[in-house]
C-alpha positions as CSV (number, residue, x, y, z in Angstrom):
1,M,63.7,59.2,19.3
2,S,67.3,58.1,18.9
3,A,68.9,56.3,15.9
4,R,68.8,53.2,17.9
5,D,65.0,53.3,18.0
6,F,65.0,52.6,14.3
7,K,66.9,49.3,14.6
8,P,64.9,46.2,14.5
9,E,66.8,44.6,17.4
10,T,65.6,47.4,19.7
11,W,62.1,46.2,19.2
12,T,62.8,42.4,19.2
13,S,62.9,40.2,22.3
14,T,63.9,36.6,22.7
15,A,60.8,35.0,24.2
16,N,62.7,32.5,26.3
17,E,64.5,35.4,28.0
18,A,61.4,37.7,28.2
19,L,59.3,35.0,29.9
20,K,60.0,34.9,33.6
21,I,58.3,32.0,35.4
22,S,58.0,32.0,39.2
23,I,56.8,29.5,41.8
24,V,55.9,31.4,45.0
25,G,56.1,29.7,48.4
26,E,57.9,31.0,51.4
27,N,60.2,32.5,48.7
28,A,59.7,33.2,45.1
29,I,61.8,31.0,42.8
30,Q,62.2,32.4,39.3
31,F,63.4,30.4,36.2
32,P,63.3,30.6,32.4
33,P,61.3,28.2,30.1
34,L,63.1,25.7,27.8
35,F,60.7,26.4,25.0
36,T,58.3,29.1,24.0
37,Y,57.6,28.3,20.4
38,P,54.2,26.7,21.1
39,I,53.1,30.1,22.3
40,Y,55.2,32.7,20.4
41,G,56.1,30.9,17.2
42,E,59.0,28.8,15.9
43,S,61.5,31.6,16.0
44,E,60.9,32.3,19.7
45,K,61.2,35.9,18.9
46,I,58.7,38.7,19.9
47,Y,58.7,41.8,17.8
48,G,57.3,45.2,18.6
49,Y,58.1,45.7,22.2
50,K,61.0,47.5,24.0
51,D,62.3,46.2,27.3
52,L,59.7,43.4,27.3
53,V,59.2,41.3,30.5
54,I,56.5,38.7,30.8
55,H,55.8,37.6,34.3
56,L,54.0,34.2,34.7
57,A,53.7,33.1,38.4
58,F,52.1,30.4,40.3
59,D,51.7,29.7,44.0
60,S,53.5,26.5,45.2
61,I,50.3,24.7,46.3
62,A,47.2,25.5,44.4
63,F,49.2,26.9,41.4
64,K,46.8,29.8,40.9
65,P,48.2,31.6,37.8
66,Y,49.2,35.3,37.6
67,V,50.2,37.2,34.5
68,N,51.8,40.7,34.3
69,V,53.3,41.9,31.0
70,K,55.6,44.9,31.2
71,Y,57.4,47.0,28.6
72,S,58.6,50.5,28.1
73,A,57.3,51.1,24.6
74,K,55.2,49.3,22.0
75,L,55.0,49.8,18.2
76,E,51.7,50.7,16.7
77,D,51.8,48.0,14.0
78,N,49.1,45.6,12.9
79,D,51.8,42.8,12.8
80,V,52.6,43.2,16.5
81,I,51.0,40.4,18.5
82,N,49.2,41.1,21.8
83,V,51.8,39.3,24.1
84,E,49.4,39.1,27.0
85,E,46.4,37.8,25.0
86,K,48.6,35.1,23.4
87,L,49.8,33.8,26.8
88,L,46.3,33.9,28.3
89,S,45.0,31.7,25.5
90,F,47.1,28.9,26.9
91,L,46.0,29.4,30.5
92,P,42.6,28.4,32.1
93,K,39.9,30.9,31.2
94,N,38.5,33.0,34.0
95,D,41.1,31.4,36.4
96,V,44.0,33.9,35.9
97,I,44.7,37.1,37.8
98,V,46.2,39.8,35.4
99,K,48.4,42.6,36.9
100,D,46.7,42.9,40.2
101,E,49.3,41.1,42.4
102,A,47.5,41.9,45.7
103,K,44.3,40.2,44.3
104,W,46.4,37.2,43.3
105,V,48.0,36.7,46.6
106,D,44.6,37.1,48.4
107,S,43.1,34.6,46.1
108,F,45.7,31.8,46.4
109,M,46.0,32.4,50.2
110,E,42.3,31.8,50.5
111,E,42.6,28.6,48.4
112,Q,45.5,27.3,50.5
113,K,43.5,28.0,53.8
114,N,40.9,25.5,52.6
115,H,43.3,23.3,50.7
116,S,42.5,19.5,50.8
117,L,42.6,16.9,48.2
118,P,39.2,15.2,47.3
119,D,38.5,11.5,47.4
120,G,39.3,11.1,43.7
121,F,43.0,11.5,44.7
122,K,44.2,8.1,45.7
123,T,47.6,7.6,47.5
124,I,49.7,5.2,45.7
125,S,53.2,5.7,47.3
126,E,55.2,7.7,49.9
127,Y,58.9,8.2,50.1
128,S,61.5,10.2,52.0
129,L,64.1,12.4,50.5
130,G,66.4,15.1,52.0
131,G,64.7,14.8,55.4
132,E,61.2,15.4,54.0
133,E,58.2,13.2,53.2
134,F,56.5,13.1,49.8
135,V,53.3,11.5,48.6
136,V,52.3,10.3,45.1
137,Y,48.6,10.5,44.2
138,K,46.7,9.3,41.2
139,A,43.5,11.0,39.9
140,N,41.5,10.6,36.8
141,L,40.5,13.8,34.9
142,I,36.8,13.0,35.5
143,D,37.6,14.5,39.0
144,N,36.7,18.1,38.8
145,Y,39.5,19.2,41.2
146,A,42.1,17.2,39.1
147,R,40.8,18.8,36.0
148,M,41.1,22.2,37.4
149,M,44.7,21.6,38.7
150,H,45.6,20.1,35.3
151,H,44.3,23.2,33.5
152,R,46.6,25.3,35.6
153,V,49.8,23.2,35.3
154,Q,49.5,21.9,31.7
155,I,51.2,25.0,30.3
156,F,54.4,23.7,31.9
157,S,54.3,20.7,29.5
158,L,54.6,23.2,26.5
159,L,57.3,25.3,28.2
160,F,59.5,22.3,29.3
161,I,58.7,19.3,27.2
162,E,59.7,19.5,23.5
163,A,56.9,18.8,21.0
164,A,54.3,18.5,23.8
165,N,50.6,19.3,23.2
166,Y,47.6,19.6,25.6
167,I,45.9,16.3,26.1
168,D,42.3,15.4,25.4
169,E,40.8,15.8,28.9
170,D,37.5,14.4,27.8
171,D,39.1,11.0,27.3
172,S,38.6,8.9,30.5
173,N,41.7,6.9,29.8
174,W,43.9,9.7,30.9
175,D,45.2,9.5,34.6
176,I,47.4,12.1,36.3
177,F,49.9,11.2,38.9
178,W,50.7,14.1,41.4
179,L,53.8,14.5,43.6
180,L,53.2,16.6,46.7
181,N,55.4,17.4,49.8
182,K,53.4,15.7,52.6
183,K,53.9,18.5,55.1
184,T,53.8,21.7,53.1
185,K,51.3,20.4,50.4
186,Q,53.5,22.0,47.8
187,L,53.1,20.4,44.4
188,I,56.5,19.0,43.1
189,G,55.5,17.7,39.7
190,F,52.9,15.7,37.7
191,V,52.8,12.9,35.1
192,T,50.1,12.4,32.5
193,T,49.5,8.8,31.6
194,Y,47.3,6.9,29.3
195,K,45.8,3.4,29.1
196,Y,45.4,1.5,25.8
197,W,43.3,-1.6,25.4
198,H,45.8,-4.5,24.8
199,Y,44.4,-7.2,22.4
200,L,45.8,-10.5,23.6
201,G,44.2,-12.8,21.0
202,A,41.0,-14.1,19.9
203,K,40.5,-16.6,22.7
204,P,40.6,-14.2,25.6
205,F,38.5,-11.7,23.6
206,D,35.8,-14.4,22.9
207,E,35.8,-15.6,26.4
208,N,35.2,-12.0,27.6
209,T,37.9,-12.1,30.2
210,D,38.9,-9.0,32.1
211,K,40.3,-6.3,29.7
212,K,44.0,-5.7,29.7
213,F,45.9,-2.5,29.0
214,R,49.2,-1.0,28.0
215,A,50.0,1.9,30.3
216,K,51.8,4.8,28.8
217,I,53.7,7.6,30.4
218,S,53.0,10.7,28.3
219,Q,54.3,13.9,30.0
220,F,56.6,13.6,33.0
221,L,57.6,16.8,34.7
222,V,59.2,17.7,38.1
223,F,59.0,21.5,38.3
224,P,62.5,23.2,37.9
225,P,62.9,24.3,41.6
226,Y,62.7,20.7,42.6
227,Q,64.9,19.1,39.9
228,N,68.2,17.4,40.4
229,K,67.2,16.3,43.9
230,G,66.2,12.6,43.2
231,H,62.5,13.3,42.8
232,G,62.4,12.0,39.2
233,S,63.6,8.6,40.1
234,C,61.4,8.3,43.1
235,F,58.3,9.5,41.2
236,Y,59.0,7.3,38.2
237,D,59.5,4.2,40.4
238,A,56.3,4.9,42.3
239,I,54.3,4.9,39.1
240,V,56.0,1.7,37.7
241,Q,55.5,-0.1,41.0
242,F,51.9,0.8,41.1
243,W,51.4,-0.6,37.5
244,L,53.3,-3.8,38.3
245,K,50.8,-4.6,41.1
246,D,47.8,-3.8,38.7
247,E,46.8,-7.1,37.0
248,S,45.0,-5.2,34.3
249,I,48.3,-3.6,33.0
250,T,50.3,-5.9,30.8
251,E,53.0,-3.5,29.5
252,I,54.6,-0.2,30.5
253,T,55.5,2.2,27.7
254,V,56.8,5.8,27.4
255,E,55.8,8.3,24.7
256,D,58.8,9.8,22.8
257,P,61.2,10.1,25.7
258,N,64.0,12.6,25.5
259,E,67.6,11.6,26.3
260,A,67.4,12.8,29.9
261,F,64.3,10.7,30.5
262,D,65.8,7.8,28.7
263,D,68.6,7.8,31.1
264,L,66.3,8.1,34.1
265,R,64.3,5.2,32.9
266,D,67.3,3.0,32.1
267,R,68.8,3.6,35.5
268,N,65.6,2.8,37.4
269,D,64.6,-0.2,35.3
270,L,68.0,-1.6,35.5
271,Q,68.2,-1.4,39.3
272,R,64.7,-2.9,39.5
273,L,65.6,-5.8,37.4
274,R,68.7,-6.5,39.5
275,K,66.6,-6.3,42.7
276,M,64.2,-8.7,41.3
277,G,67.0,-11.3,40.6
278,F,67.1,-11.1,36.8
279,D,70.8,-10.4,36.8
280,A,71.5,-13.5,38.7
281,T,69.1,-15.5,36.5
282,L,70.9,-14.4,33.4
283,R,74.2,-15.8,34.8
284,K,72.8,-19.3,35.0
285,H,72.0,-19.3,31.2
286,S,74.7,-19.9,28.8
287,E,72.2,-19.5,26.1
288,L,69.2,-17.1,25.8
289,P,66.3,-19.0,24.3
290,D,63.5,-16.7,22.8
291,E,60.8,-18.4,25.1
292,F,62.8,-17.5,28.2
293,L,63.4,-13.9,27.2
294,E,59.7,-13.4,26.2
295,S,58.3,-14.7,29.3
296,S,60.8,-12.6,31.4
297,R,59.8,-9.4,29.4
298,K,56.2,-10.0,30.1
299,S,56.7,-10.6,33.8
300,F,58.5,-7.2,34.1
301,K,55.8,-5.6,31.9
302,L,58.5,-4.0,29.6
303,E,58.0,-3.1,26.0
304,E,60.4,-5.0,23.6
305,R,62.8,-2.2,22.9
306,Q,63.3,-1.3,26.5
307,F,63.7,-4.9,27.6
308,K,66.4,-5.5,25.0
309,R,68.4,-2.5,26.1
310,L,68.3,-3.6,29.7
311,L,69.1,-7.2,28.8
312,E,72.2,-6.0,26.9
313,M,73.3,-3.8,29.8
314,L,73.1,-6.7,32.1
315,L,75.0,-9.0,29.7
316,L,77.7,-6.3,29.6
317,L,77.7,-6.0,33.3
318,N,78.1,-9.8,33.6
319,H,80.9,-9.9,30.9
320,S,78.7,-12.4,29.1
321,P,79.9,-13.8,25.7
322,S,76.4,-13.2,24.5
323,F,76.6,-9.5,24.8
324,E,78.3,-8.6,21.5
325,L,76.1,-11.2,19.7
326,E,72.7,-9.9,21.1
327,V,73.7,-6.2,20.3
328,K,74.9,-6.9,16.8
329,K,71.9,-9.1,16.0
330,R,69.5,-6.3,17.1
331,L,71.5,-3.7,15.2
332,F,71.6,-5.8,12.1
333,I,67.9,-6.4,12.1
334,K,67.1,-2.7,12.7
335,N,69.5,-1.5,9.9
336,Y,69.1,-4.5,7.6
337,D,68.0,-2.4,4.5
338,A,70.9,-0.1,4.8
339,L,73.6,-2.7,5.5
340,S,72.4,-5.1,2.8
341,G,72.9,-2.3,0.2
342,I,76.6,-1.8,0.7
343,D,79.9,-3.8,0.4
344,P,80.0,-6.6,3.0
345,E,83.3,-5.3,4.5
346,E,81.8,-1.9,4.8
347,A,78.7,-3.3,6.4
348,K,80.8,-5.3,8.9
349,Q,82.7,-2.2,9.9
350,A,79.5,-0.1,10.1
351,L,78.0,-2.7,12.4
352,Q,81.2,-2.8,14.6
353,N,81.1,1.0,14.9
354,S,77.6,1.1,15.9
355,F,78.2,-1.7,18.5
356,L,81.1,0.3,20.1
357,L,78.8,3.3,20.4
358,V,76.1,1.2,22.1
359,R,78.8,-0.4,24.4
360,D,80.2,3.0,25.4
361,D,76.7,4.4,26.1
362,Y,75.7,1.4,28.2
363,S,79.0,1.7,30.2
364,R,78.1,5.4,30.8
365,I,74.8,4.4,32.4
366,L,76.4,1.6,34.4
367,D,79.1,4.1,35.7
368,S,76.3,6.6,36.7
369,L,74.9,3.8,39.0
370,N,78.4,3.1,40.4
371,I,78.0,-0.4,39.0
372,S,81.2,-1.9,37.8
373,E,81.3,-4.5,35.1
374,A,81.4,-7.9,36.9
């Protein structure tokens, strides 16, 4: 052993670098995770191995998982975790091929040979992108095939969505939307969604009318090899259009969106409202009565926060004199406790600073759509 072997860094690996994820189709595409803390701890460090490499691979259609952990040396220490066992605990039991690559290839090739989606997968939309055709399906987790597929892909939620957790698959309110290449059958991404019962008041409840629901997007993921190609917008729009046609859905929500998804959502929602004529309708109103805004929000099935953001963006786009008033009114209400506790002039300046930040952010989103302020 050399002196270097006694240095802690020799035996410490960064989990995000050690874990190599691959999706194998005609070619194998390898990429790193964004997060490994749900599996290997908050520090995302792995101690006790030299030259550690963790291979986690899936075929591009059935997503049959394969694991192969390699290293040149391992410390004999009780504090050293079993890297392979730790990863396997997050993958479907008895459905993972470990180390035997030939067995894994034979296994997924056999699955692909007989690959067909069961009746529980309902087509909700199709779209063209880059000269190829794609299909969006919806399936409930009561479907055995949907549950098996979700077992295989759910680890991607932990690896690519911050603070994600595995969902309760025994709750029948969970639906999964699946995005596939129509010709190759390759799985492009998936979205977990949930329906909450929406209480609309005593009268509808007493009259036992049809139940109404809020629909929530929980985990939205396009696999890394297919990102930055336009699939996210097409996938999101397909789901929203499906819910807009569903009379049982009253409101569409998103669970803890990150900044990237917020941007995707804003762009697509904004374009949809303009196509539906809301932009033109706003130009006809010199004032914005609460009744008009609330009826508009409900017709678009938007939650209040998202509707107000879109309304403000459209007011900015139209150079409406109501823009600054609407933004500052919302900011004042949101920050009332903090603003009321400081000097009025300081509060006024703080409100102005916040307004300018909001305006600049809205301009950034409008610019990304090549929409100039009218």
